[in-house]
N, C-alpha and C positions, 0 to 999 in steps of 0.2 A: 609315574614320574611327574614331578611338578612341572607346570608350564614354564618354559624358559624365560618368558617375559613378565611373569607375575610380579617379581620384585620391582621392575621398572614401572609397571602400571601402578603398583601400590605407592611408590614414591611420588609419581606425578599426581595421583589423586590426593595424596596427603598434602603436597605443596599447595594445590588449589584450595583444599579445604581449610588449611591453616593460614595461608597468606593471601588468598583471594585471587581474582582474575589478573591483577597487575603483575603477578609472579610468573605468568605464562605469556610467551610470545605467540604469534599466530600459528606457528608450527606446533607448539605444545598444545595450544587450544584445540586445533583440529585433531591432533593425535588423541587427546583425551576424549573428545567427542566421538571419534570413531571406535573407541573401546566398546561402546554400547551397541554398535551395529556389527562389529567384527570381534567376537569374543576371544578368539585364540590365534591371533596373528599380530605380528609387529606392525603397528599402524603408522609409525614414524615415516617410513618410506612413502606410504600412501598420502600422508599429510603433505609431504614435499611435492608429490606428484600433483596434488590439487592446486597448490600455490604456484607451482611452475606453469600449470596450464592456464589458470585464471588470473594470476597476478596479485591478488589480494584476498583477504578474508571476505570482504564485502562482495567481491565478484564471485567467490565460491558460493555464497548464499544466494546470489542472483543468477546462478547458472541456468541456462535455458532448460526448459522442461524436457526430461528424458536424456539429458546429456551426461550427467554424472554416472549413471549406472553403466554407461558404455566404457568407462575408464577401467583399464585392467586392474583387478584386485578389489574393486569396489562392488557395485551391484545395486540391486533394488533396495535392500535394507539401508545401506549408506545414503542413497539418494533420498529415501523417505525420511530418515532422521534429519538430514540437512534441511529438507523442506519443512519439517515440523519446527525446527529452530527458527527458520525465517518467519513462519506463521506466528509463532509465539512472540517474536519481536514486533511484528505488525500489530498484534492485538494489544500488547503491552503499551506500545507507543500511542495507540489510538484510544486507550482507556480514559485519559484525562478529558477528552472532549465531552464526555458525559456530564462533566461539571458545568459546561457552558449551557445556560438555559435561555439566554436571550441574545439576539443579534441586533446590534444597533449601528453597525458600520461594516464596511467591506473588510476592515482589519479583523473584526470579530469572525466574519465568515471565512476568511483566509486561515485564521488561527484554528478554526474548527476543522476545515477540510484537509489541510496539509498532512496531519498525522493519519487521517483516515485513508488518504489516497496515495501517499508517496511511495509505499512499498508494493502497490498493486502492479503486477506484470502485464495485466490485460487492461485495456481501456474500459473504465466503468463510469457510469453516470448516476449521480445522486440528486434527489430532489428534497429540498428542505422546505417545509411548509410552516409559515409563521402566522400568528394572529395579529390583531391590530396594535398590540403592545410590543411586537417584536419577539414575543416568546416563541420558542420552538414547539410546534405542535407535533411534528414528526420529521424524521429524516431517514430516507430509505433508498437503497439501490433500486433503480428502475430499469436499467438496461446495461448491457455490456457489448463491446464491439466498437466500430468506428462511428463517428458522428454522422457519416453518410447513411449508415444503416439505421441509426436512431431517428433520423428524420421521419421514418414511418410510424414512430410512436408518439408524435405530438399529441394526438388525441388521448393517448393513455396518460400522458403527463398532466394534461388539463383535467381529465376525469379524476386523477388522483388528488389534485389540488382542490377540486370542487368537493370531493368526498371528505377531505380533511377539513373542509370549511376554512381554508386558508384565505387570508386577505392579501398575503404577499408570499412570494416564493424566491428561493435562491437555488440556482442550478449549479452543479459542480461536476467536472470530469477531469481525468488525468491524461497526461501524455507520457506513457511509460518509457518511450525512447524519444528523447528530444528535449525541447525547451518549453517553458510555459508561455508560449506565444500563440495567439489565436490563428487558426488556419482560415482559409476562405470558407470552408465548410462550417467551421465553428461560428463565424459571423453570420452566415446565411441561416443556419439553424436558430441562432439567437433571435434574429429579426422575425422569423416565421413564428417562433414560439411566443414572442412578445405580442404579436398581432392576435394570436389565438387566445392568450390569457386576457388581453384587454377586452375581448368580447364578453368574457365572464366577469369583468370588473375585478380582476385579480392583478395586483402589481407584481411585475417581474423586476425584482430589486437588484439582482446581480447574477452574473455567471462567472464562476471561479474556475480557472484552469490551473492544475497542479502538475509540476514536474520536479522530481527529486524533492528538495526541501523548500522549493520556491513556489510562488503562485502569481498569477495575473488576474486582476479584477476588471471585468468589463466596465463596471460603474466607475471605478477610479480612473480608468483609461479613457473615459468619455465615449464608450462604445455602446451604451445602453439607450442612446437618443433615438 
């Protein structure tokens, strides 16, 4: 017996293939996406269930870890597929930063780090090492967690900068929930790290905080003094 929903699935796939994403609303998009996790079930009801629970497609993609598989009718495969889509978006958006080879201003640093950090759900810290011409020598994740916990890793940050033979560094981290405003811990950490880097004659050029699609620069805000 032919699967009862095969015709509907074929029509939805054809519409997307022939007319593109603009032909689908959020319900249609989620329904089509779930085809690939739930092969033989009507996924329209499940798409409605997701949007009713989270409110928007963006919030579905940002659902807390382990939450989606608890929804009736979904499960581990659906949660994994949605997580893969979110990670694909993060990597796609972050790709253009590879074209930035030189940092000459806080705006350059902000433009670099916003796409790298805006979709991270955990707080992460990146260290960018620069040479005396402002060219990027390296940019790497050095820690994750809260800035309070990262305070223990100041030596690691300095050692990394020395190992990369950096003459200047830019630090960046994200606020996954909240605004791109420095906390008391952020300010304290920045001051302590600046002292440590100065001892090694390395310039601490800026500290960028990213939240959503926005950023705050310590240098632009006069907080690097």
